[in-house]
C-alpha positions in Angstrom: -18.0 -20.9 5.6 -17.2 -17.5 3.9 -13.6 -15.9 4.9 -13.9 -12.6 6.2 -11.7 -9.9 4.8 -8.8 -8.6 7.0 -8.6 -5.5 5.1 -10.8 -2.2 6.3 -11.9 1.0 4.7 -9.5 4.0 5.2 -12.7 5.6 6.7 -12.4 3.7 9.7 -8.7 4.4 10.3 -7.4 6.9 12.9 -7.3 10.3 11.3 -3.4 10.4 11.8 -3.1 7.4 9.4 -5.6 8.4 6.9 -3.8 9.7 3.8 -5.6 12.9 2.9 -5.8 14.0 6.6 -2.3 13.1 7.4 -1.0 15.2 4.4 -3.0 18.2 5.8 -1.8 18.1 9.3 1.8 16.7 8.7 2.8 17.6 5.4 3.3 16.1 2.0 6.6 14.8 2.5 5.9 12.4 5.4 3.5 10.5 3.1 4.8 7.1 1.6 4.5 6.6 -2.4 1.6 4.4 -1.6 -0.3 6.7 0.5 0.1 9.6 -2.2 -1.2 7.2 -5.0 -3.9 6.1 -2.7 -5.1 9.8 -2.4 -5.2 9.9 -6.2 -7.5 6.7 -6.7 -9.6 7.9 -3.8 -10.8 4.3 -2.8 -10.0 0.6 -2.8 -12.5 -2.3 -2.8 -14.3 -4.2 -0.5 -11.3 -6.5 0.4 -8.5 -3.9 -0.3 -8.1 -0.4 1.1 -6.8 2.1 -1.4 -3.4 2.1 0.3 -3.0 -1.6 0.1 -4.0 -1.7 -3.4 -1.4 1.4 -4.2 1.2 -1.0 -2.3 0.2 -4.0 -4.5 0.6 -1.9 -7.8 4.0 -0.4 -6.6 5.3 -3.8 -5.9 4.7 -4.9 -9.5 6.8 -2.0 -10.7 9.6 -2.7 -8.3 8.4 0.3 -6.1 9.6 2.7 -8.7 7.6 5.8 -9.4 9.6 5.8 -12.8 8.4 2.4 -13.8 5.2 3.2 -12.6 5.0 6.2 -14.9 5.6 4.1 -18.1 2.8 2.1 -17.7 -0.2 2.7 -20.1 -3.9 3.0 -19.3 -4.8 -0.6 -20.4 -1.7 -1.6 -18.2 -3.0 0.0 -15.1 -6.3 -1.2 -15.5 -5.0 -4.9 -15.2 -4.7 -4.1 -11.5 -8.0 -5.2 -9.8 -9.7 -2.4 -8.4 -8.3 0.0 -10.9 -10.9 1.4 -13.6 -10.4 3.8 -16.2 -11.0 6.9 -14.2 -8.3 5.7 -11.6 -5.8 4.8 -14.3 -6.2 8.1 -16.1 -5.8 9.8 -12.5 -2.5 8.1 -11.8 -1.2 8.7 -15.2 -2.1 12.2 -15.3 -0.5 12.8 -12.0 2.8 10.9 -13.1 2.9 13.1 -16.2 2.8 16.4 -14.3 5.8 15.0 -12.3 7.6 14.1 -15.4 7.0 17.7 -16.7 8.0 19.3 -13.6 11.3 17.4 -13.8 11.5 18.7 -17.3 11.4 22.2 -16.1 14.8 23.0 -15.6 15.6 21.7 -19.3 13.7 24.7 -20.5 16.4 27.2 -19.2 19.1 25.3 -21.5 19.5 28.1 -24.3 22.9 27.4 -25.6 24.8 24.1 -26.2 28.3 24.0 -24.9 28.6 20.2 -24.7 26.9 16.9 -25.0 25.8 17.1 -21.6 23.7 20.1 -22.3 22.0 18.4 -25.0 21.3 15.5 -22.5 19.8 18.0 -20.0 17.7 19.5 -22.7 16.1 16.3 -23.9 16.3 13.6 -21.6 13.1 14.8 -20.1 11.4 14.4 -23.1 13.0 11.4 -24.5 14.3 9.3 -21.4 11.4 7.4 -20.4 9.6 6.8 -23.4 8.8 3.2 -24.3 9.1 3.8 -28.0 11.9 5.4 -30.2 11.6 9.3 -31.3 14.1 11.2 -33.6 14.5 14.9 -32.6 16.4 17.6 -34.3 18.1 20.9 -32.4 18.5 23.7 -34.5 21.3 26.2 -33.6 22.7 29.4 -34.7 26.4 30.5 -35.1 26.7 30.9 -31.3 25.0 27.4 -30.7 22.1 29.0 -29.3 19.1 27.1 -29.4 16.7 28.2 -32.4 14.3 25.3 -32.3 13.7 21.8 -31.3 11.2 19.3 -32.7 10.3 15.9 -33.5 11.3 14.5 -36.7 9.9 10.8 -36.3 8.4 8.4 -33.9 8.1 4.6 -33.5 11.3 3.6 -34.9 14.5 4.8 -36.7 15.0 3.9 -40.1 16.1 5.6 -43.3 12.6 6.1 -44.4 11.6 7.9 -41.7 14.2 10.3 -41.8 13.0 13.2 -44.1 16.4 14.9 -44.9 14.5 17.5 -47.1 12.4 18.4 -44.2 15.2 18.8 -41.9 17.3 20.8 -44.3 14.0 22.9 -45.2 13.5 23.6 -41.5 17.2 24.6 -41.0 16.9 27.1 -43.7 13.6 28.5 -42.3 15.1 28.9 -38.7 18.5 30.3 -40.3 20.3 27.5 -38.5 24.1 26.8 -39.4 24.1 23.6 -36.9 22.1 20.6 -36.1 22.3 18.2 -33.3 20.4 14.8 -33.8 19.2 12.8 -31.0 17.0 9.9 -30.4 16.2 7.3 -27.6 16.7 3.5 -26.9 13.8 2.4 -24.7 15.9 -1.0 -24.5 18.6 1.1 -22.4 21.5 0.1 -24.6 23.7 2.9 -25.7 25.6 1.1 -28.6 24.7 2.9 -32.0 23.0 0.6 -34.5 24.2 0.4 -38.1 21.1 2.4 -39.0 22.1 5.0 -36.5 25.3 5.4 -38.1 23.9 5.4 -41.7 21.5 8.1 -40.6 24.2 10.4 -39.1 26.1 9.9 -42.3 23.3 10.8 -44.7 22.2 13.9 -42.8 25.8 14.9 -42.3 26.5 14.7 -46.3 23.1 16.2 -47.4 23.7 19.3 -44.7 27.3 19.9 -45.8 26.1 20.9 -49.2 24.2 23.8 -47.5 27.2 24.7 -45.3 25.0 23.2 -42.4 27.1 21.2 -39.9 25.9 18.3 -37.9 27.4 18.9 -34.5 26.4 15.8 -32.8 24.1 13.0 -32.6 23.0 11.5 -29.0 21.4 8.2 -28.0 19.5 9.0 -24.8 18.2 6.7 -22.2 16.8 7.1 -18.9 20.1 7.7 -17.1 22.8 8.0 -19.7 23.5 8.9 -23.1 26.2 8.3 -25.9 27.6 11.0 -28.1 28.9 10.6 -31.6 30.9 13.8 -31.2 32.4 12.6 -28.0 33.3 9.3 -29.1 34.8 11.2 -32.4 32.4 9.2 -34.9 31.3 12.5 -36.9 
């Protein structure tokens, strides 16, 4: 005898319990994370409502929206009931949220401390699943002239184009540089490669009277500063 599903469609719920109607009537803040995701994906399956599906996805990511936001499209599609369209919708919505959090970082126009650098770059680097190396170009008042990604996918000497860094510094009229990269593993300990790259850039920049002011290792919640630790 075939077992009947105990789940039922959101359409059969009372209006007060339907996520979309609940948001309209009571406001977005009263909805759970699962209910908000259910609105994004729109529907569940014959055996599972959109809310139950959302709860299952969240449970697999320790009920953390930050962890959910790190999943790739392919990883999201591993959940039964999530096709490409729904996976893309979830990823897009969480990316909007990430960029919204990064909004205040755009207000950082002058670097007074390593904390300012962290505030500027954490929204960009903090949650990435891969390593990226960035350069912040400063004038003689430590105001930000430009920031840009130098390399992606790993940090080795071959990926750091010293000539490009200095060429850009001269083009922007920069007299100070801040180096930064992320550690997806969460460790804040600088590697031997991190130290070598810092030394290599510092020596090359000095020949043009350009100073390396700091090198930050950034993770999701914290950072390591070469300058603060007197390693420059």
